C-alpha positions as CSV (number, residue, x, y, z in Angstrom):
1,M,134.8,-50.1,2.9
2,L,131.3,-49.9,4.4
3,I,129.9,-49.6,0.9
4,E,130.3,-53.4,0.6
5,Y,127.9,-54.0,3.5
6,I,125.0,-52.0,2.1
7,P,123.4,-54.9,0.2
8,L,123.6,-57.0,3.4
9,I,122.1,-54.3,5.5
10,I,119.3,-53.8,2.9
11,Q,118.6,-57.5,2.8
12,L,118.4,-57.7,6.6
13,L,116.1,-54.7,6.8
14,I,113.8,-56.1,4.1
15,G,113.7,-59.5,5.9
16,F,113.0,-58.0,9.3
17,S,110.3,-55.6,8.0
18,L,108.6,-58.5,6.1
19,A,108.6,-60.6,9.2
20,V,107.0,-57.8,11.3
21,I,104.5,-57.0,8.5
22,F,103.4,-60.7,8.2
23,L,103.1,-61.0,12.0
24,F,100.8,-58.0,12.1
25,L,98.8,-59.2,9.0
26,S,98.3,-62.6,10.5
27,E,97.1,-61.1,13.7
28,W,94.8,-58.7,11.9
29,L,93.4,-61.0,9.2
30,G,93.5,-64.3,11.1
31,A,90.5,-66.2,12.5
32,K,89.6,-65.2,16.0
33,R,87.3,-68.0,17.0
34,V,88.8,-69.7,20.0
35,T,87.4,-73.0,21.1
36,E,88.3,-75.3,24.0
37,Q,89.6,-77.9,21.5
38,K,91.9,-75.3,19.8
39,R,93.3,-74.3,23.2
40,S,94.1,-77.9,24.3
41,T,97.6,-79.3,23.8
42,Y,98.3,-81.7,21.0
43,E,100.1,-85.0,21.8
44,S,100.3,-87.1,18.7
45,G,96.6,-87.4,18.2
46,M,96.0,-88.7,21.7
47,E,93.9,-87.0,24.4
48,P,96.3,-85.0,26.6
49,F,96.6,-86.0,30.2
50,G,98.3,-84.4,33.1
51,T,99.8,-80.9,32.9
52,A,102.8,-79.5,31.1
53,R,104.6,-79.2,34.4
54,D,104.9,-83.0,34.9
55,R,108.4,-84.2,35.5
56,F,110.2,-86.5,33.1
57,S,112.5,-89.3,34.2
58,V,116.2,-88.7,34.1
59,K,116.5,-91.7,31.7
60,F,114.6,-89.7,29.1
61,Y,117.2,-86.9,29.1
62,L,120.1,-89.4,29.3
63,I,118.9,-91.2,26.2
64,A,118.3,-87.9,24.4
65,M,121.9,-86.8,25.2
66,I,123.3,-90.2,24.0
67,F,121.3,-89.9,20.8
68,I,122.7,-86.4,20.2
69,V,126.3,-87.5,20.9
70,F,126.0,-90.4,18.5
71,D,124.2,-88.3,15.9
72,I,126.9,-85.6,16.0
73,E,129.5,-88.3,15.3
74,I,127.9,-88.8,11.9
75,V,128.8,-85.2,11.1
76,F,132.5,-86.2,11.5
77,M,132.1,-89.2,9.3
78,Y,130.5,-87.4,6.3
79,P,133.6,-85.3,5.3
80,W,135.7,-88.4,5.7
81,A,133.3,-90.3,3.3
82,V,133.4,-87.4,0.8
83,G,137.2,-87.2,0.8
84,F,137.8,-90.9,1.1
85,A,139.6,-91.2,-2.3
86,N,142.2,-88.6,-1.3
87,L,142.9,-89.9,2.2
88,E,144.8,-93.2,1.4
89,L,145.6,-95.7,4.1
90,R,146.1,-93.2,6.9
91,G,142.6,-91.8,6.6
92,L,141.2,-95.3,6.6
93,I,143.1,-96.3,9.8
94,A,142.0,-93.0,11.5
95,M,138.3,-93.7,10.7
96,I,138.6,-97.3,11.9
97,L,140.0,-96.1,15.2
98,F,137.3,-93.5,15.5
99,I,134.6,-96.2,14.9
100,V,136.3,-98.5,17.4
101,M,136.2,-95.7,20.0
102,L,132.5,-95.1,19.2
103,F,131.7,-98.8,19.5
104,A,133.6,-98.9,22.9
105,G,131.5,-96.0,24.1
106,Y,128.3,-97.8,23.0
107,I,129.3,-101.0,24.8
108,Y,130.1,-98.9,27.9
109,I,126.6,-97.3,28.0
110,I,125.0,-100.7,27.4
111,K,127.0,-102.2,30.3
112,K,126.0,-99.3,32.5
113,G,122.3,-99.9,31.6
114,A,121.8,-96.4,30.3
115,L,119.5,-97.6,27.6
116,K,117.2,-99.7,29.8
117,W,113.8,-98.2,30.6
118,D,112.4,-99.0,34.1
């Protein structure tokens, strides 16, 4: 019974040991010249300003969560599109209702002003 897991255990051990070996090799063989420019943060090619501890607006997080919700909905649409030929009319009606509910949610967040930056 446990014999079946031996290839998996060997693969995990090899993967873990290679990761540890490469970490130590990069530390040992890597460049050690530290400059002020290398230590500064990188912000899309612009000069960094402020600290990493600055607070973000709640609107930033709200828009990020809305993006994730609408992005995840695509995950539900993909299997429907793949199996569309086998679903017949019931599948089409279900997806139309799903899209109508998504659109209603989108109209709701626009009415609430969730996508407006101040």
